[in-house]
N, C-alpha and C positions, 0 to 999 in steps of 0.2 A: 681387489679381494677382503679384505678385513669386513668393509659393510659387510662383501656379501653371504660372510661366516657367521659375522654377528643377527643377524639375517632369520638364516639357520638356525643357527639356538635359539635366537628367542622367538619364531613359530611353533604353534603346537601342534601336538602332534597329531596325525593323519589319522582319520577317524577309521574304522576296521570295517574294512566292504565286506559283504556274505558272500557263505562260499556257494563259485556254482553251482557245485549238484544239489544246493539248499533249496535254492531257485530249480531248478529244473526237477526235483522229486517233487513242489510246492504245484508246480506245473502239469504236471503225470497227472498227482492228486487232483485233481480238476476237469483235468478231460476224460480220467478214470470213470470221473464221482457225474460230471452229463453222460458219457454215451452207455449207464448200467447204472445206474445210483442206489438198484438194494439189491448189484449185484453180490458182496461176497456175504451177506445176510441168504440172502437165495441159497448159495452154493452150500453156507455154511445148512439150514435148517433141510437141503437136499442127499447132502450129507448124513444127516442122522436120521432122515426118517428112513433110508435108506438103509441100515446098520438097526435103525429098532425092524424094520418093518425081516432081516434077515433072525435078530433074536426073537423074535416072537416065534418065526418060523420053527426056532430049532427049542422050544422048549413049549412050543406049543401043542396038547392031550388033543386037541380034536382033526387039527388039518396035521394029516399020517401024511405029507411026501415031502422031497427035498424043498431048499432057497427056489434053487433054477425054478420046479414048478411052478413053486406058487407063483413067482415071478410073470412065467410062460399063462398059467393063468390069471391071473391080474392087467397086462399087459395085453395078449393079442387072441387067447384060442375061447377067449367069450366073444358073444357078440354084443353083451352090455356093455364092456366093459371099450372095445375101441372105437366110436364118435369120439371119445377126448381121448384118446390114447392119438389119432389120426391130426387133432384140430393143433397138439401139440409140436405133430413132426411136419405142418403142412407150415407153423410157426421159423420153426427151424431152419426148412427150405429156403422161407423167401429171404429168410436173411439169408444165407447163402447165396442166394441173385446178387441183391443190392450188396455183396458185396464181391463177388464177382465184376460185375457188373462199372460199380464204383474204378476196384482193380484197374482194369480196364481201360478206361478215362469215360467209360460213357457216362454221358451226362443227363443220368436219370431224370429229372426235374425236364428235358423236356420231351420226352417218350410220354413218360408218363399226363403231364402237363402239372407240377404242385410239389409242393418242397417233398425229398424222399426223406423219411427216418432214416438212422445209423443201422448198419446192422445188430449192432449190442443190442441195438433195442427192441429187435425182434427177439432175438434172446431173452432176454431179461423178462417179457412180457410172456415164453413159452414154460421157462423154468416154474419163476411161479405157481404161472397152471398143473404143471410137473407135480411140485409142491401141494398146492392145496387135493390133488389125484394122491398122490400118497399119502398125505396123512389121511383122507376120508376111509378110505381101503385100508391104515393102520390102526385106523377107531373100529373098524367094520370086524377087525382079527381077534381085536379085542374082543367085543359083545357078543365076537361066536366062542372064547372059552367060557362065557357062563350057561352053564344049564337052566333050561325050563324059557327057553324066550319064547315069546307068544305073536316077536313079529322076524320075519329076514331076515339076520345082518347081508346077506351077498347083495339082493336086490333093494333096497332099501338104501343102500350106497352105491349102487351103480344110478340109479332115476334121481340119487342126490348129488350128484359126480353133474349130470345132464342139465340142472336146474341154474347148476354153481356158474355151472360153466356159460349157460346163457347171459345170465345178473352182471359175469363180468364183463363180456365182452360184446351184449350190445344194451346195459343202460349207463344212465348218462354220470358217474362216477368221477369223482380228480384221480382217481391211479391208472394206472398200465396204459398212458397216454391215451389223454381222455377225448382229446384231438385226433387220434390218429383210430381209435377204435370208428370214431364218430364219422372222418369220413372212409368208413370200411361199410357201417353198415347201411350210412347213406346211397353208397357205388354200388351196392349190393341191392336196397331195395333198387334204384334208379335202373341197374339191369335186368329185373325180376316187371318191373312195369313195361319195356323197353316192349316198341319204339316210341311210345308215350315218355320217353324222360332221353334226355343229351345222352348219346353214346360217343365215346373218347376209349384212347384205347386202356384206363386204367380200368376201365368195366370190359373191355373183352379180357384182360389179362383175373379176375376176381372171378369173371363166370369161369372159365377156363381151370380153375382154380377149384370153384359149385364142382363144376364133371367132375373133374378129377376126384370128388368125396362121393361120387355116387356112393360104394358101398356104407361107406357110416352113414349113408339116407336110409340105405337096406335095414344099419343091424337096428337104427330108431327106430323104424318100425317096425320092427323085427322085438327091438324090445317093447315096443309099448304091449302088440300084441296079448307078448308072456305078463309083463305088469298088469294088466288087462284079467285073464287068464288068471293069475294064481290069486289077484285080490277077489273076485268075483266067487269063489268059491274056498271053503276050509282046510287048510294046510296041518297037518302034522306039527307039530313044535319039534325041530330041529333036522328033518326031513327034507333040507336043498339041496 
């Protein structure tokens, strides 16, 4: 008993063990970062852009309508604005499909024939594109307050949005989950040239989504006709 007491007195103090809550918070942050690396920034930018649009609509001397009517015009009441918005909605819808199927225990890797990205990544891409959409229209609203412009901010913003969305989705840059976008573009091309390319269930899903975007393609055709008509004739400044 005396030897045990001496050993206890001479033994070094135990090393402090980190709290389990700290470890859990670190693990949770890593999981969130892997699922959506730009999530907090995207949400912050979205809130700032929406607040800026509401503020500009409230103090505008050119746009004499409420903030609600402004957003309805920007989002769905005009054919030149609907295709980018529909792309954002398609990404959100696909995220819901992935989350529902994985929650039900379905093995999407076997169904689609390859690895499936988490649903949060589709939401992240949708939020990035939506922020691009709001930023360009915020520039359009700001430019509309300048008197005597010889170019049309509304039409220019909508054409620029279509070009930016096409570049963001189709070009091989390293942002917005490059491997997922490359798979989508490759599958869309193979679906277009079928039956001269292999067709899987993933090709069927992409083709089904493309047929659901018939309204967007019609709006794109209408925008092309309107843009060509306006570009080939003289328009008085400010008569949008």
